[in-house]
C-alpha positions, 0 to 999 in steps of 0.5 A: 353502410359501415365498411370494415378494414378487412373489406377494404383490403381483401380481394373477394371471389364470388359467383355474383357481385355482393357487399362483403362485411368481414367480421373482426372476431367471427370464427367457426371451428366445430367438427361434424359430418352432417350435410349441408341444409338447403330447405328453400330449393334456391342456391346460396353463394360462397365467397372466397377472399384473396391475400393481403400484401403486407398483412398476413393476419387477413383474410385469415382463411375466412369465406362467406356464405350469402343467401339467395337474396344476397344477405349474409348467412354465415362465415366459415374458416379454414381449420389450419391456423398456420396457413391462416396466419401465413396467407389465408387465401380461400378459393370456394367451390360447391358440389354434392360430393356424397349424393345426398342432394345437398351441396358441400363446400370445397375450399382451395388454398393459396400459396403455401397451402401444401396442395390441400383442399378442405370439404365443409358441410353446412350444419345449423347455419354454419359451415363445418369442416369435414375432411382434408384432401391433397394434390397427388404431387409432392414437389408441387405441394411443397413449392407452390401448393395452390388449389383451385377446386371445381365440382361436377358429376363426371361419371354420372353416378349422382355424386360430384367428383372434385377437379383441382386446378393448380397455380403458376408452376403447376405444369398445366396440370389439373387433377381429378378426385373421386366423390366422398363415398370413394374417399376423395381418392385421386383419379387422374392428372390431365395436362392441358393447354397449348405447347409451351404454356406449361413452361411459361405459366402452367396455371389451370382453372377448371370448371364443369359444363354440360355441352350436350344433353341428349334426351334419350340417354343419361347426360354426361358432363364434359370438362372445360378447362379455363386457363389464365395466361399472363 
């Protein structure tokens, strides 16, 4: 199997172990508001890529979509050329933020990302940029700017909210944003972790899990914050 230059030099992030072949000229820049198409009832896999020391031209804001059988479906790219040239790191998550029963793709950014995160839909076999949102903390956005997304229906309205973890220097804060029907408006900030963690590291890595599913009431997911410590 041919292994491209970019595969050998990029860190990959995914929910499963898979072979990643990075194209030299694949780009997707179309704009649409159609929703993610999933016709087989099986989950797909989104893979984000890490930064490359000494070579800011890769990974260029790319992320990969794999089918349920781990075969390649599509490449997507962050619609921000300046960020892609500077860093290009991508942190993927997926959730049904508009309640159409099909997941959208949320891409968080690395250092220099300005606190931005992008929502993509899956249209015609390609991830398509839909909208940008931003962390509600100007100083952090300017100084660090990393965003680590996760999605979950926190309020049980059948539309996923977006949770954003912050990078080192983020003061152990996680922010929560509304679903797309509510315009991804900022809901709240949560400060987490043991005493002193906010000063020595402060990174937050959110995930959503349903720890209790009572049979007689509408289930409500609970948040679990995963912290990466030095």
